[in-house]
C-alpha positions in Angstrom: 73.3 67.1 85.9 76.7 68.4 84.8 77.0 72.2 84.7 79.9 73.9 82.8 81.3 77.2 84.0 83.5 79.3 81.6 85.9 82.2 82.2 88.3 84.1 79.9 91.4 85.6 81.5 93.5 88.1 79.6 96.9 89.5 80.5 96.7 93.4 80.5 100.4 94.1 81.0 102.7 94.1 84.1 100.9 91.7 86.5 97.4 92.7 85.8 94.9 90.2 84.4 91.2 90.7 83.7 89.0 87.7 84.0 85.5 87.7 82.5 82.5 85.5 83.2 78.8 86.0 82.5 79.4 89.7 81.8 81.4 90.3 85.0 85.0 91.5 85.0 87.3 90.7 87.9 90.7 92.3 88.1 93.5 90.1 89.3 96.9 91.8 90.1 99.9 91.5 92.3 101.0 93.8 95.1 103.6 96.5 94.1 106.4 94.5 95.8 105.7 91.8 93.1 105.6 94.2 90.2 101.9 94.8 90.1 99.8 97.9 90.9 97.7 96.1 93.6 94.5 96.7 91.6 92.9 93.5 92.9 93.7 90.2 94.7 96.3 87.9 93.4 95.5 84.5 91.9 96.2 82.6 95.2 94.0 85.0 97.2 91.3 84.6 94.5 91.4 80.8 94.9 90.9 81.3 98.7 88.1 83.7 98.0 86.5 81.2 95.7 86.7 78.6 98.5 85.3 80.9 101.2 82.5 82.2 99.0 81.5 78.8 97.7 81.4 77.5 101.3 79.1 80.4 102.3 76.8 79.8 99.4 76.5 76.0 100.1 75.9 76.8 103.8 72.9 78.9 102.8 71.7 76.1 100.6 72.1 73.4 103.3 70.6 75.6 105.9 67.5 76.2 103.7 67.2 72.5 102.9 67.5 71.5 106.6 65.3 74.4 107.8 68.1 75.7 110.0 67.5 79.4 110.8 71.0 80.7 110.1 71.5 84.2 111.5 75.1 84.4 110.3 77.9 82.4 108.7 81.4 83.4 107.9 84.7 81.7 107.1 88.3 82.8 107.5 90.5 81.0 104.9 94.3 81.1 104.8 96.8 78.9 102.9 100.5 78.3 102.5 102.4 77.9 99.3 106.1 77.8 98.3 106.9 81.1 96.6 110.4 79.9 95.8 108.9 77.2 93.6 106.7 79.7 91.9 109.7 82.0 91.2 111.8 79.1 89.8 114.3 79.2 92.7 113.6 75.5 93.4 112.2 72.5 91.6 111.3 70.7 94.9 107.7 70.7 95.9 104.9 72.1 93.8 103.2 75.5 93.0 100.0 74.8 94.8 98.9 75.3 98.4 100.5 72.9 100.8 97.9 73.6 103.5 94.6 75.5 103.7 93.1 76.3 107.0 89.5 77.3 107.7 87.9 78.9 110.8 84.2 78.7 110.5 81.8 80.9 112.4 78.2 79.7 112.5 75.5 81.8 114.2 72.5 79.5 114.7 70.7 77.8 117.6 72.7 74.7 117.2 74.8 72.7 119.6 78.6 72.4 118.9 78.0 68.9 117.6 75.1 70.1 115.4 77.3 72.9 114.0 80.1 70.4 113.2 77.6 68.1 111.5 76.2 71.0 109.5 79.6 72.2 108.4 80.7 68.7 107.5 77.7 68.5 105.2 78.6 71.9 103.7 82.2 70.9 103.3 81.2 67.7 101.6 79.0 69.4 99.1 81.1 72.4 98.2 82.3 72.1 94.6 85.4 74.3 95.2 86.4 72.1 98.2 85.8 69.0 96.1 88.0 70.5 93.3 90.8 71.0 95.8 90.5 67.7 97.5 90.0 65.5 94.4 92.5 64.9 91.6 90.8 67.2 89.1 91.8 66.6 85.5 93.1 69.8 83.7 93.3 69.4 80.0 94.9 72.1 77.8 95.3 73.1 74.2 97.9 75.6 73.1 97.2 77.8 70.1 
C-alpha cells in the first residue's frame, strides 16, 4: 500500500518559512547569525528531527509487534554538511549531509545483541532512513 504525504511550505520573509500539513503549522527559521529570528529549527535540523522522530515511532511499532516491553527509547542525531556549498562559495561537493551519526538509547530487558537486532529492524523499516539511504527521485514543476 502506497501512502502519500503532502506539505505546503511558504516563505514568510527574511529566513522564516511556515510549513503546513494536516492542519499543523511548523515554523522553520534560521538563527539570527544567518539572518533569521530563530523562531524555529532550520531545515537541516528539521531533517534530523524527522529522522529521530521517525525512528522513535518505528521503534514503538516494532516493540509492540515483537512484544518487547520497551520502557524507554531515545536517539541523538547529528549530521555534517558543507555550508560553503550552500552559500555558493564552492561548487565542490553537494548541499546534503555528508555524514549522519546516531546514538540510540534503548531501555528494555534485552541483551546488547538483542538491542542491536531490535535497532537494526527499526533502522531497516524507518521510511525517513530509507529516504536518506536510497536514491529517492525528486520531480519538480515550476509555475
